[in-house]
PyMOL Python script that loads the backbone (N, CA, C, O; Angstrom):
from pymol import cmd

cmd.read_pdbstr("""\
ATOM      1  N   MET A   1       0.544  -1.094   0.067  1.00  0.00           N
ATOM      2  CA  MET A   1       0.390   0.160  -0.261  1.00  0.00           C
ATOM      3  C   MET A   1       1.185   1.222   0.024  1.00  0.00           C
ATOM      4  O   MET A   1       2.143   1.284   0.795  1.00  0.00           O
ATOM      5  N   MET A   2       0.490   2.411  -0.970  1.00  0.00           N
ATOM      6  CA  MET A   2       1.299   3.501  -0.858  1.00  0.00           C
ATOM      7  C   MET A   2       1.020   4.348   0.420  1.00  0.00           C
ATOM      8  O   MET A   2      -0.166   4.235   0.730  1.00  0.00           O
ATOM      9  N   SER A   3       1.530   4.944   1.041  1.00  0.00           N
ATOM     10  CA  SER A   3       1.852   5.958   1.835  1.00  0.00           C
ATOM     11  C   SER A   3       2.168   7.657   1.630  1.00  0.00           C
ATOM     12  O   SER A   3       3.259   8.182   1.406  1.00  0.00           O
ATOM     13  N   VAL A   4       0.605   8.422   1.812  1.00  0.00           N
ATOM     14  CA  VAL A   4       1.012   9.633   1.771  1.00  0.00           C
ATOM     15  C   VAL A   4       0.324  10.384   3.035  1.00  0.00           C
ATOM     16  O   VAL A   4      -0.784  10.188   3.533  1.00  0.00           O
ATOM     17  N   THR A   5       1.396  11.358   3.411  1.00  0.00           N
ATOM     18  CA  THR A   5       1.526  11.925   4.277  1.00  0.00           C
ATOM     19  C   THR A   5       1.456  13.865   4.015  1.00  0.00           C
ATOM     20  O   THR A   5       1.997  14.325   3.009  1.00  0.00           O
ATOM     21  N   VAL A   6       0.941  14.555   4.751  1.00  0.00           N
ATOM     22  CA  VAL A   6       0.972  15.747   4.784  1.00  0.00           C
ATOM     23  C   VAL A   6       1.609  16.569   6.087  1.00  0.00           C
ATOM     24  O   VAL A   6       1.147  16.701   7.220  1.00  0.00           O
ATOM     25  N   GLN A   7       2.555  16.955   5.636  1.00  0.00           N
ATOM     26  CA  GLN A   7       3.176  17.796   7.464  1.00  0.00           C
ATOM     27  C   GLN A   7       2.834  19.394   7.021  1.00  0.00           C
ATOM     28  O   GLN A   7       2.755  19.795   5.859  1.00  0.00           O
ATOM     29  N   HIS A   8       2.681  20.074   8.050  1.00  0.00           N
ATOM     30  CA  HIS A   8       2.289  21.359   8.501  1.00  0.00           C
ATOM     31  C   HIS A   8       3.835  21.948   8.918  1.00  0.00           C
ATOM     32  O   HIS A   8       4.573  21.205   9.566  1.00  0.00           O
ATOM     33  N   TYR A   9       4.216  23.071   8.592  1.00  0.00           N
ATOM     34  CA  TYR A   9       5.638  23.745   9.157  1.00  0.00           C
ATOM     35  C   TYR A   9       5.407  25.248   9.231  1.00  0.00           C
ATOM     36  O   TYR A   9       5.427  25.805   8.133  1.00  0.00           O
ATOM     37  N   VAL A  10       5.221  25.915  10.146  1.00  0.00           N
ATOM     38  CA  VAL A  10       4.987  27.322  10.477  1.00  0.00           C
ATOM     39  C   VAL A  10       6.729  27.990  10.849  1.00  0.00           C
ATOM     40  O   VAL A  10       7.258  27.823  11.947  1.00  0.00           O
ATOM     41  N   ASN A  11       7.403  28.745   9.676  1.00  0.00           N
ATOM     42  CA  ASN A  11       8.525  29.086  10.304  1.00  0.00           C
ATOM     43  C   ASN A  11       8.413  30.244  11.090  1.00  0.00           C
ATOM     44  O   ASN A  11       7.644  31.178  10.857  1.00  0.00           O
ATOM     45  N   PRO A  12       9.334  30.143  12.186  1.00  0.00           N
ATOM     46  CA  PRO A  12       9.112  30.852  13.795  1.00  0.00           C
ATOM     47  C   PRO A  12       9.129  32.338  13.456  1.00  0.00           C
ATOM     48  O   PRO A  12       8.364  33.235  13.813  1.00  0.00           O
ATOM     49  N   ARG A  13      10.438  32.364  12.501  1.00  0.00           N
ATOM     50  CA  ARG A  13      10.638  33.712  12.204  1.00  0.00           C
ATOM     51  C   ARG A  13       9.510  35.040  11.288  1.00  0.00           C
ATOM     52  O   ARG A  13       9.199  36.189  11.601  1.00  0.00           O
ATOM     53  N   ASN A  14       9.245  34.376  10.373  1.00  0.00           N
ATOM     54  CA  ASN A  14       8.083  34.880   9.687  1.00  0.00           C
ATOM     55  C   ASN A  14       6.871  34.716   9.494  1.00  0.00           C
ATOM     56  O   ASN A  14       6.161  35.489   8.851  1.00  0.00           O
ATOM     57  N   GLY A  15       6.383  33.327  10.222  1.00  0.00           N
ATOM     58  CA  GLY A  15       4.917  32.956  10.166  1.00  0.00           C
ATOM     59  C   GLY A  15       4.466  32.351   9.049  1.00  0.00           C
ATOM     60  O   GLY A  15       3.299  31.960   9.054  1.00  0.00           O
ATOM     61  N   VAL A  16       5.204  32.172   7.992  1.00  0.00           N
ATOM     62  CA  VAL A  16       5.036  31.541   6.968  1.00  0.00           C
ATOM     63  C   VAL A  16       4.895  30.023   7.152  1.00  0.00           C
ATOM     64  O   VAL A  16       5.811  29.347   7.621  1.00  0.00           O
ATOM     65  N   HIS A  17       3.560  29.443   6.716  1.00  0.00           N
ATOM     66  CA  HIS A  17       3.198  28.197   6.517  1.00  0.00           C
ATOM     67  C   HIS A  17       3.258  27.764   5.295  1.00  0.00           C
ATOM     68  O   HIS A  17       2.868  28.290   4.253  1.00  0.00           O
ATOM     69  N   THR A  18       4.006  26.321   5.579  1.00  0.00           N
ATOM     70  CA  THR A  18       4.377  25.273   4.471  1.00  0.00           C
ATOM     71  C   THR A  18       3.520  24.077   4.714  1.00  0.00           C
ATOM     72  O   THR A  18       3.121  23.861   5.858  1.00  0.00           O
ATOM     73  N   TYR A  19       3.215  23.307   3.759  1.00  0.00           N
ATOM     74  CA  TYR A  19       2.470  22.061   3.738  1.00  0.00           C
ATOM     75  C   TYR A  19       3.532  21.319   2.653  1.00  0.00           C
ATOM     76  O   TYR A  19       3.923  21.772   1.578  1.00  0.00           O
ATOM     77  N   ILE A  20       3.879  19.999   3.304  1.00  0.00           N
ATOM     78  CA  ILE A  20       4.763  19.289   2.696  1.00  0.00           C
ATOM     79  C   ILE A  20       4.436  18.040   2.619  1.00  0.00           C
ATOM     80  O   ILE A  20       4.601  17.290   3.581  1.00  0.00           O
ATOM     81  N   VAL A  21       3.856  17.575   1.313  1.00  0.00           N
ATOM     82  CA  VAL A  21       3.167  16.411   1.030  1.00  0.00           C
ATOM     83  C   VAL A  21       4.511  15.084   0.491  1.00  0.00           C
ATOM     84  O   VAL A  21       5.393  15.090  -0.367  1.00  0.00           O
ATOM     85  N   ARG A  22       4.152  14.304   1.288  1.00  0.00           N
ATOM     86  CA  ARG A  22       5.414  13.170   1.262  1.00  0.00           C
ATOM     87  C   ARG A  22       4.767  12.100   0.980  1.00  0.00           C
ATOM     88  O   ARG A  22       3.566  12.098   1.253  1.00  0.00           O
ATOM     89  N   TRP A  23       5.316  11.002   0.414  1.00  0.00           N
ATOM     90  CA  TRP A  23       4.616   9.720  -0.383  1.00  0.00           C
ATOM     91  C   TRP A  23       5.883   8.792  -0.531  1.00  0.00           C
ATOM     92  O   TRP A  23       6.999   9.264  -0.748  1.00  0.00           O
ATOM     93  N   ARG A  24       5.658   7.549  -0.410  1.00  0.00           N
ATOM     94  CA  ARG A  24       6.739   6.526  -0.388  1.00  0.00           C
ATOM     95  C   ARG A  24       5.768   5.469  -1.990  1.00  0.00           C
ATOM     96  O   ARG A  24       4.547   5.332  -1.912  1.00  0.00           O
ATOM     97  N   GLU A  25       6.127   5.197  -2.561  1.00  0.00           N
ATOM     98  CA  GLU A  25       6.119   4.274  -3.710  1.00  0.00           C
ATOM     99  C   GLU A  25       5.730   2.657  -2.575  1.00  0.00           C
ATOM    100  O   GLU A  25       6.208   2.348  -1.483  1.00  0.00           O
ATOM    101  N   GLU A  26       4.574   1.861  -3.543  1.00  0.00           N
ATOM    102  CA  GLU A  26       4.370   0.561  -2.975  1.00  0.00           C
ATOM    103  C   GLU A  26       5.680  -0.281  -2.366  1.00  0.00           C
ATOM    104  O   GLU A  26       5.935  -0.709  -1.240  1.00  0.00           O
ATOM    105  N   ASN A  27       6.330  -0.313  -3.533  1.00  0.00           N
ATOM    106  CA  ASN A  27       7.489  -1.240  -3.567  1.00  0.00           C
ATOM    107  C   ASN A  27       8.956  -0.820  -3.313  1.00  0.00           C
ATOM    108  O   ASN A  27       9.858  -1.655  -3.381  1.00  0.00           O
ATOM    109  N   GLN A  28       9.167   0.351  -3.050  1.00  0.00           N
ATOM    110  CA  GLN A  28      10.206   1.422  -3.008  1.00  0.00           C
ATOM    111  C   GLN A  28      11.401   0.594  -1.622  1.00  0.00           C
ATOM    112  O   GLN A  28      11.174   0.527  -0.414  1.00  0.00           O
ATOM    113  N   PRO A  29      12.220   0.250  -2.131  1.00  0.00           N
ATOM    114  CA  PRO A  29      13.247  -0.363  -1.013  1.00  0.00           C
ATOM    115  C   PRO A  29      13.543   0.727  -0.088  1.00  0.00           C
ATOM    116  O   PRO A  29      13.642   1.834  -0.618  1.00  0.00           O
ATOM    117  N   ASP A  30      13.719   0.657   1.265  1.00  0.00           N
ATOM    118  CA  ASP A  30      14.050   1.455   2.320  1.00  0.00           C
ATOM    119  C   ASP A  30      15.084   2.168   2.112  1.00  0.00           C
ATOM    120  O   ASP A  30      15.248   3.191   2.777  1.00  0.00           O
ATOM    121  N   THR A  31      16.131   1.722   1.006  1.00  0.00           N
ATOM    122  CA  THR A  31      17.081   2.492   1.246  1.00  0.00           C
ATOM    123  C   THR A  31      17.003   4.053   0.212  1.00  0.00           C
ATOM    124  O   THR A  31      17.904   4.859  -0.023  1.00  0.00           O
ATOM    125  N   LEU A  32      15.727   4.046  -0.189  1.00  0.00           N
ATOM    126  CA  LEU A  32      15.422   5.565  -1.080  1.00  0.00           C
ATOM    127  C   LEU A  32      14.778   6.134   0.073  1.00  0.00           C
ATOM    128  O   LEU A  32      14.058   5.522   0.862  1.00  0.00           O
ATOM    129  N   GLY A  33      15.077   7.293   0.110  1.00  0.00           N
ATOM    130  CA  GLY A  33      13.748   8.190   0.667  1.00  0.00           C
ATOM    131  C   GLY A  33      12.783   8.376   0.039  1.00  0.00           C
ATOM    132  O   GLY A  33      12.526   7.997  -1.103  1.00  0.00           O
ATOM    133  N   ASP A  34      11.879   9.275   1.101  1.00  0.00           N
ATOM    134  CA  ASP A  34      10.035   9.503   0.414  1.00  0.00           C
ATOM    135  C   ASP A  34      10.389  10.718  -0.485  1.00  0.00           C
ATOM    136  O   ASP A  34      11.268  11.542  -0.235  1.00  0.00           O
ATOM    137  N   TYR A  35       9.560  10.705  -1.586  1.00  0.00           N
ATOM    138  CA  TYR A  35       9.523  11.829  -2.520  1.00  0.00           C
ATOM    139  C   TYR A  35       8.653  12.584  -1.675  1.00  0.00           C
ATOM    140  O   TYR A  35       7.873  12.082  -0.866  1.00  0.00           O
ATOM    141  N   TYR A  36       8.842  14.057  -1.928  1.00  0.00           N
ATOM    142  CA  TYR A  36       8.095  15.404  -1.481  1.00  0.00           C
ATOM    143  C   TYR A  36       7.848  16.496  -2.310  1.00  0.00           C
ATOM    144  O   TYR A  36       8.613  16.814  -3.221  1.00  0.00           O
ATOM    145  N   VAL A  37       6.781  17.106  -2.032  1.00  0.00           N
ATOM    146  CA  VAL A  37       6.504  18.494  -2.578  1.00  0.00           C
ATOM    147  C   VAL A  37       5.984  19.422  -1.761  1.00  0.00           C
ATOM    148  O   VAL A  37       4.919  19.222  -1.176  1.00  0.00           O
ATOM    149  N   ALA A  38       6.804  20.736  -1.611  1.00  0.00           N
ATOM    150  CA  ALA A  38       6.278  21.464  -0.929  1.00  0.00           C
ATOM    151  C   ALA A  38       4.799  22.561  -1.224  1.00  0.00           C
ATOM    152  O   ALA A  38       4.538  22.797  -2.403  1.00  0.00           O
ATOM    153  N   PHE A  39       4.117  23.031  -0.394  1.00  0.00           N
ATOM    154  CA  PHE A  39       3.022  24.002  -0.928  1.00  0.00           C
ATOM    155  C   PHE A  39       3.024  24.820  -0.355  1.00  0.00           C
ATOM    156  O   PHE A  39       3.642  24.567   0.678  1.00  0.00           O
ATOM    157  N   ARG A  40       2.558  26.104  -0.377  1.00  0.00           N
ATOM    158  CA  ARG A  40       2.065  27.371   0.374  1.00  0.00           C
ATOM    159  C   ARG A  40       0.719  27.428   1.085  1.00  0.00           C
ATOM    160  O   ARG A  40       0.542  27.911   2.203  1.00  0.00           O
ATOM    161  N   SER A  41      -0.295  26.829   0.232  1.00  0.00           N
ATOM    162  CA  SER A  41      -1.438  26.608   0.721  1.00  0.00           C
ATOM    163  C   SER A  41      -2.041  24.935   1.020  1.00  0.00           C
ATOM    164  O   SER A  41      -1.912  24.050   0.175  1.00  0.00           O
ATOM    165  N   PHE A  42      -2.581  24.757   2.119  1.00  0.00           N
ATOM    166  CA  PHE A  42      -3.163  23.591   2.327  1.00  0.00           C
ATOM    167  C   PHE A  42      -4.212  23.152   0.957  1.00  0.00           C
ATOM    168  O   PHE A  42      -4.050  22.073   0.388  1.00  0.00           O
ATOM    169  N   ALA A  43      -5.127  23.989   0.591  1.00  0.00           N
ATOM    170  CA  ALA A  43      -5.963  23.419  -0.972  1.00  0.00           C
ATOM    171  C   ALA A  43      -4.891  23.040  -1.759  1.00  0.00           C
ATOM    172  O   ALA A  43      -5.147  21.971  -2.314  1.00  0.00           O
ATOM    173  N   SER A  44      -3.661  23.523  -2.074  1.00  0.00           N
ATOM    174  CA  SER A  44      -2.665  23.043  -3.017  1.00  0.00           C
ATOM    175  C   SER A  44      -2.280  22.208  -2.719  1.00  0.00           C
ATOM    176  O   SER A  44      -1.942  21.637  -3.756  1.00  0.00           O
ATOM    177  N   ALA A  45      -1.931  21.339  -1.537  1.00  0.00           N
ATOM    178  CA  ALA A  45      -1.420  20.259  -0.901  1.00  0.00           C
ATOM    179  C   ALA A  45      -2.897  18.972  -1.499  1.00  0.00           C
ATOM    180  O   ALA A  45      -2.802  17.979  -2.219  1.00  0.00           O
ATOM    181  N   VAL A  46      -3.795  19.418  -0.996  1.00  0.00           N
ATOM    182  CA  VAL A  46      -4.856  18.439  -0.849  1.00  0.00           C
ATOM    183  C   VAL A  46      -5.251  18.283  -2.742  1.00  0.00           C
ATOM    184  O   VAL A  46      -5.336  17.142  -3.196  1.00  0.00           O
ATOM    185  N   ASP A  47      -5.433  19.337  -3.564  1.00  0.00           N
ATOM    186  CA  ASP A  47      -5.200  19.145  -4.591  1.00  0.00           C
ATOM    187  C   ASP A  47      -4.430  18.156  -5.163  1.00  0.00           C
ATOM    188  O   ASP A  47      -4.765  17.047  -5.579  1.00  0.00           O
ATOM    189  N   PHE A  48      -3.182  18.787  -5.124  1.00  0.00           N
ATOM    190  CA  PHE A  48      -2.230  17.453  -5.698  1.00  0.00           C
ATOM    191  C   PHE A  48      -2.496  16.184  -5.252  1.00  0.00           C
ATOM    192  O   PHE A  48      -2.377  15.415  -6.206  1.00  0.00           O
ATOM    193  N   ILE A  49      -2.870  15.475  -4.022  1.00  0.00           N
ATOM    194  CA  ILE A  49      -3.012  14.349  -3.367  1.00  0.00           C
ATOM    195  C   ILE A  49      -4.323  14.323  -4.260  1.00  0.00           C
ATOM    196  O   ILE A  49      -4.278  13.206  -4.776  1.00  0.00           O
ATOM    197  N   CYS A  50      -5.231  14.829  -4.622  1.00  0.00           N
ATOM    198  CA  CYS A  50      -6.255  14.134  -5.215  1.00  0.00           C
ATOM    199  C   CYS A  50      -6.230  13.841  -6.864  1.00  0.00           C
ATOM    200  O   CYS A  50      -6.782  12.952  -7.513  1.00  0.00           O
ATOM    201  N   THR A  51      -5.360  14.958  -7.284  1.00  0.00           N
ATOM    202  CA  THR A  51      -4.898  14.486  -8.663  1.00  0.00           C
ATOM    203  C   THR A  51      -3.906  13.526  -9.283  1.00  0.00           C
ATOM    204  O   THR A  51      -3.884  13.103 -10.439  1.00  0.00           O
ATOM    205  N   ASN A  52      -3.069  13.262  -8.245  1.00  0.00           N
ATOM    206  CA  ASN A  52      -2.311  12.506  -8.233  1.00  0.00           C
ATOM    207  C   ASN A  52      -2.264  11.172  -7.718  1.00  0.00           C
ATOM    208  O   ASN A  52      -1.902  10.230  -8.423  1.00  0.00           O
ATOM    209  N   PHE A  53      -2.700  11.013  -6.228  1.00  0.00           N
ATOM    210  CA  PHE A  53      -3.069   9.339  -5.931  1.00  0.00           C
ATOM    211  C   PHE A  53      -4.711   9.218  -5.306  1.00  0.00           C
ATOM    212  O   PHE A  53      -5.111   8.990  -4.164  1.00  0.00           O
ATOM    213  N   ASP A  54      -5.637   9.548  -6.923  1.00  0.00           N
ATOM    214  CA  ASP A  54      -6.612   8.894  -6.782  1.00  0.00           C
ATOM    215  C   ASP A  54      -7.690   8.928  -5.392  1.00  0.00           C
ATOM    216  O   ASP A  54      -8.443   8.110  -4.864  1.00  0.00           O
ATOM    217  N   GLY A  55      -7.193  10.746  -5.068  1.00  0.00           N
ATOM    218  CA  GLY A  55      -7.732  10.429  -3.701  1.00  0.00           C
ATOM    219  C   GLY A  55      -9.486  10.986  -3.763  1.00  0.00           C
ATOM    220  O   GLY A  55     -10.209  10.860  -2.774  1.00  0.00           O
TER     221      GLY A  55
END
""", "prot")
cmd.dss("prot")
cmd.show_as("cartoon", "prot")
cmd.util.cbc("prot")
cmd.orient("prot")
C-alpha cells in the first residue's frame, strides 16, 4: 500500500506556513528516501493529492 502524509510547518521567524506532501511508492526499497513536494496553501496540497493519488 502506498503511504501519503501531509506535514505542516510554520516558520517561527516570519509565520509563513508550508505544507509538505510526502509519499513512498508501494515497492520502494528502504534505502531510498520519500518523495516530497512543498506547497504554501493546504488547498493546493490537497488538490495535488487528489489529482495524483486517486484521492
